[in-house]
C-alpha positions in Angstrom: -4.5 -2.2 -18.0 -4.5 -6.1 -19.2 -8.0 -7.2 -20.1 -9.4 -10.7 -18.9 -12.4 -13.1 -19.7 -14.4 -14.3 -16.5 -14.2 -18.0 -17.2 -15.9 -19.2 -20.7 -18.5 -16.0 -20.6 -17.9 -13.1 -23.0 -17.6 -10.8 -20.3 -14.1 -9.2 -20.6 -13.4 -6.5 -17.8 -9.9 -5.4 -16.5 -7.6 -7.5 -14.8 -8.3 -5.6 -11.8 -11.9 -4.5 -11.0 -12.8 -1.7 -8.1 -14.9 -2.5 -5.3 -17.1 0.3 -4.4 -18.3 -0.7 -1.1 -16.3 0.8 1.1 -16.9 4.1 -0.2 -20.2 4.1 1.1 -20.5 1.4 3.9 -19.0 -0.7 6.2 -15.6 0.9 6.6 -16.3 4.0 8.7 -17.2 7.3 7.5 -18.3 7.4 3.8 -17.0 9.3 1.0 -18.3 12.3 0.0 -20.3 11.6 -2.9 -18.1 14.3 -5.3 -15.4 12.5 -4.0 -16.4 8.9 -4.7 -17.5 10.1 -8.1 -13.9 11.5 -9.1 -12.2 8.2 -7.7 -14.6 6.1 -9.9 -13.7 8.3 -12.9 -10.0 8.2 -12.2 -10.4 4.6 -12.2 -11.7 4.2 -15.9 -9.0 6.6 -16.7 -6.2 4.1 -15.4 -8.3 1.4 -17.5 -10.5 -0.2 -14.8 -14.0 -1.2 -16.5 -15.4 -3.4 -13.5 -17.2 -1.9 -10.9 -18.8 -3.9 -8.2 -21.9 -2.8 -6.0 -24.6 -3.9 -4.2 -28.1 -2.6 -3.5 -27.7 -3.5 0.5 -24.1 -0.9 0.3 -25.5 2.0 2.1 -28.2 0.4 1.7 -29.2 2.1 -2.1 -26.8 4.9 -2.0 -23.9 2.7 -3.5 -25.6 1.9 -6.3 -26.6 5.8 -6.8 -23.0 6.6 -6.5 -21.9 4.0 -9.0 -24.5 4.9 -11.1 -24.1 8.4 -11.6 -20.3 7.9 -11.7 -20.7 6.0 -15.0 -23.5 7.5 -16.8 -20.8 8.6 -19.2 -19.2 5.6 -19.7 -21.9 3.0 -20.2 -21.2 0.6 -23.0 -17.7 1.0 -22.0 -17.5 -0.8 -18.4 -19.0 -3.5 -16.6 -21.1 -2.8 -13.2 -22.1 -6.0 -11.0 -24.3 -5.6 -8.6 -26.2 -7.9 -6.0 -29.8 -8.9 -5.0 -31.1 -11.4 -2.2 -31.3 -9.7 1.2 -34.9 -8.8 2.7 -34.7 -5.1 3.5 -37.0 -2.8 5.9 -38.8 -0.5 3.3 -38.3 2.2 5.8 -35.0 1.9 7.4 -32.8 -0.1 4.8 -31.9 -2.8 7.7 -31.4 -6.0 6.7 -34.1 -8.4 7.8 -32.6 -11.6 6.2 -32.5 -13.1 3.0 -34.8 -13.4 0.3 -33.8 -14.9 -3.0 -37.8 -15.6 -4.2 -38.0 -14.9 -7.9 -40.7 -12.5 -7.7 -38.3 -10.3 -5.3 -35.2 -10.5 -7.3 -37.0 -9.3 -10.1 -37.9 -6.3 -7.9 -34.3 -5.7 -7.0 -33.5 -5.9 -10.6 -35.6 -3.0 -11.4 -34.9 -0.9 -8.4 -31.7 -1.4 -9.0 -31.6 -0.6 -13.1 -33.0 2.8 -12.0 -30.6 3.6 -9.3 -27.7 2.8 -11.8 -29.0 4.8 -14.4 -29.0 2.1 -17.1 -31.2 -0.3 -18.7 -29.0 -3.5 -18.3 -27.0 -4.8 -15.5 -23.7 -6.7 -17.0 -23.1 -9.0 -14.2 -26.0 -9.9 -11.5 -25.0 -11.8 -8.2 -26.9 -13.7 -5.9 -25.3 -12.0 -2.7 -25.9 -14.9 -0.4 -27.4 -18.4 -1.0 -31.0 -18.4 0.5 -31.6 -22.3 1.5 -35.3 -21.7 1.6 -35.6 -21.0 -1.9 -34.3 -23.5 -4.4 -31.3 -22.5 -6.0 -32.2 -23.6 -9.5 -35.7 -21.2 -8.8 -32.9 -18.4 -8.2 -31.3 -19.4 -11.2 -34.4 -18.9 -13.2 -35.5 -15.8 -12.4 -32.3 -14.5 -13.6 -32.3 -16.4 -16.7 -35.7 -14.8 -17.0 -34.3 -11.0 -16.9 -31.5 -12.2 -19.1 -34.0 -13.2 -21.9 -35.5 -9.8 -21.1 -32.3 -7.9 -21.7 -32.1 -6.5 -18.2 -29.4 -8.7 -17.3 -26.4 -10.1 -19.3 -24.5 -12.2 -16.7 -25.6 -14.6 -13.8 -23.1 -14.5 -10.7 -23.1 -16.2 -7.3 -21.4 -15.0 -4.1 -20.1 -17.1 -1.3 -21.8 -20.2 -2.7 -20.3 -23.5 -2.1 -19.4 -26.3 -4.9 -22.8 -28.3 -5.0 -24.9 -25.0 -5.1 -22.8 -23.5 -7.7 -23.3 -26.6 -10.0 -27.4 -26.9 -9.5 -27.3 -23.3 -10.3 -25.2 -23.5 -13.1 -27.2 -26.6 -14.7 -30.4 -24.1 -14.7 -28.6 -20.8 -15.8 -25.2 -20.5 -16.7 -23.1 -18.9 -13.7 -20.6 -16.7 -15.3 -18.7 -16.1 -12.0 -18.5 -16.5 -8.0 -17.3 -13.8 -6.4 -16.0 -14.8 -2.6 -13.0 -14.1 -0.6 -9.8 -14.9 -1.7 -6.4 -13.8 -0.8 -2.9 -15.3 0.7 -4.6 -15.3 4.1 -7.3 -16.9 3.2 -6.7 -19.9 0.9 -10.0 -22.1 1.1 -11.5 -21.5 -2.1 -8.3 -23.7 -3.6 -9.7 -26.6 -1.5 -13.1 -27.5 -3.5 -14.2 -24.0 -5.1 -11.2 -23.4 -8.0 -11.3 -27.1 -9.2 -15.2 -26.6 -9.6 -14.8 -23.0 -11.1 -12.1 -24.5 -13.6 -14.1 -27.8 -14.8 -17.4 -25.5 -15.5 -15.7 -22.8 -17.0 -17.0 -19.6 -14.2 -14.5 -16.9 -13.8 -13.6 -16.1 -9.7 -13.6 -12.4 -8.7 -11.9 -12.4 -5.3 -13.1 -9.7 -2.9 -11.2 -8.5 0.4 -8.3 -9.3 -1.6 -5.9 -7.2 0.6 -7.4 -9.0 3.6 -9.5 -6.0 4.2 -6.4 -3.8 4.4 -4.7 -6.1 6.4 -2.0 -6.8 3.6 -1.2 -3.4 2.8 1.0 -3.6 5.7 -0.6 -0.3 7.2 -2.2 -1.4 10.3 -1.2 -3.2 13.0 -2.5 -4.3 16.9 -2.7 -0.5 17.6 -4.6 0.6 14.8 -7.9 2.2 16.0 -11.3 1.6 13.7 -13.8 4.1 13.7 -17.0 3.0 15.2 -18.8 1.8 12.2 -16.1 0.2 10.9 -17.1 -3.2 10.0 -13.8 -4.8 11.0 -14.5 -4.3 14.3 -16.8 -7.4 15.0 -14.2 -9.3 12.8 -12.1 -11.8 15.2 -9.4 -11.6 12.6 -9.0 -8.1 13.4 -9.1 -8.1 17.1 -6.2 -6.3 18.6 -4.5 -9.8 19.8 -5.3 -11.7 16.5 -3.3 -8.5 14.4 -0.6 -9.1 16.6 -0.6 -13.0 16.2 -0.9 -12.0 12.5 2.0 -9.6 12.1 4.3 -11.9 10.8 2.0 -12.2 7.4 3.0 -9.0 6.8 6.3 -9.2 7.6 7.0 -12.1 4.9 4.9 -10.0 2.7 7.1 -7.1 3.2 10.3 -9.1 2.4 9.3 -10.4 -1.4 7.8 -7.5 -2.0 11.0 -5.6 -1.4 12.8 -8.0 -3.4 10.5 -7.0 -6.3 10.5 -3.3 -5.8 6.8 -3.1 -5.1 4.6 -2.8 -1.8 3.1 -5.6 -0.3 -0.2 -5.0 -1.5 0.9 -5.1 -5.3 2.4 -8.3 -4.5 -0.7 -9.8 -2.9 -3.0 -9.0 -6.0 0.3 -9.6 -8.7 -0.3 -13.5 -6.5 -3.9 -13.7 -7.1 -3.7 -12.8 -10.9 -1.1 -15.4 -11.1 -3.1 -18.2 -9.9 -6.0 -18.4 -12.9 -6.3 -16.3 -16.0 -9.8 -15.8 -15.3 -9.6 -14.2 -11.7 -10.1 -10.9 -11.2 -9.6 -9.4 -7.9 -11.8 -6.3 -6.7 -9.6 -4.3 -4.1 -11.5 -1.4 -2.8 -10.5 1.8 -1.8 -11.4 5.2 -1.0 -8.0 7.2 -2.0 -6.5 7.6 -5.4 -3.0 7.1 -4.6 -4.1 3.5 -3.3 -6.1 3.3 -6.7 -3.1 4.0 -8.5 -1.0 1.3 -6.0 -3.4 -1.7 -6.6 -3.5 -1.1 -10.4 0.2 -1.2 -10.6 0.1 -4.6 -9.4 -1.3 -5.9 -12.9 2.2 -4.6 -14.1 4.0 -6.8 -11.8 5.1 -10.3 -13.1 5.9 -12.8 -10.9 8.0 -15.6 -11.9 7.7 -19.4 -11.1 10.2 -18.8 -8.4 8.4 -16.2 -7.0 5.5 -18.2 -6.6 6.8 -20.9 -5.0 8.9 -18.7 -2.7 5.4 -16.9 -1.7 3.5 -20.7 -1.4 6.5 -21.8 0.7 6.9 -18.9 3.0 2.5 -18.7 3.6 2.6 -22.5 4.2 4.4 -21.9 7.2 1.9 -19.4 8.8 -1.4 -20.4 10.5 -3.7 -17.2 10.3 -5.2 -16.6 13.6 -8.9 -15.3 13.8 -12.5 -16.1 12.0 -12.8 -14.0 8.8 -16.3 -13.4 9.9 -18.1 -13.4 13.3 -20.7 -16.8 13.7 -23.4 -15.3 12.2 -21.9 -14.6 9.3 -20.2 -17.4 8.8 -23.5 -19.4 8.3 -24.4 -17.4 5.2 -21.0 -18.7 3.5 -20.0 -22.0 1.7 -23.8 -23.2 1.6 
């Protein structure tokens, strides 16, 4: 597995990481814990060194899973987790945002215990809390870095102005936001800002929450607790309208003797040397398929073909329902 540095930082990770959320949260029935541990350790055997989790995934149980799986490998892998939500102490239900410095520090202590580690490699603000100045948030993480409890500061789904303000207080190592062949908005303002400031980019949902694998269509049924049930882009009529995206991807993949998922990931890797996608999966064969994308070299002609092909496609459906869209790009 090739290695990449996130921006100008000294955080070097595998070119493809592993998003662990879906093992415990958001995409139907959670994995059995033993199976989740086995999958994470298989990823390490395949060269993955970058693992993404958050306190709200579960909540809490995903951090516990990742922590237990990675205990024997600390020092050889990087763990990213997140703060920024207020959770009901009894039920774990999300009660809104909370990036007050005192709350951040409490979350860090709790995450360290669940992750069974003495330092968090990358600590993201999960969503921008407009009730707390971003300078205060960055300052709190700066304190944690000085204390040796956190190594790097990250933001998730933040807008360009917020990134600049935070970076002025504590250098931001990475931004995590959605980016893929069917969500290219970051190219307008975010990528140029990151390049200017020397910040790495960690795209989540690099496979369009599974749609770009070519394994679903308008008739696909999701489990009742699958997050995609409330996403407009995954309504049956939207999936039908967006089938052309996958059809084009399949044609390109066939020419490269690859899968649509591998082309989608290879395309991301080809955009910038400081981009590290974190596809998630619960299946070993999908993990191996995703990792295989790191070995696919897209030529300048390939990239031109992909860009010209997809520039003519308008993806139907919003990527989040309205209440969640309010939390992005702030």
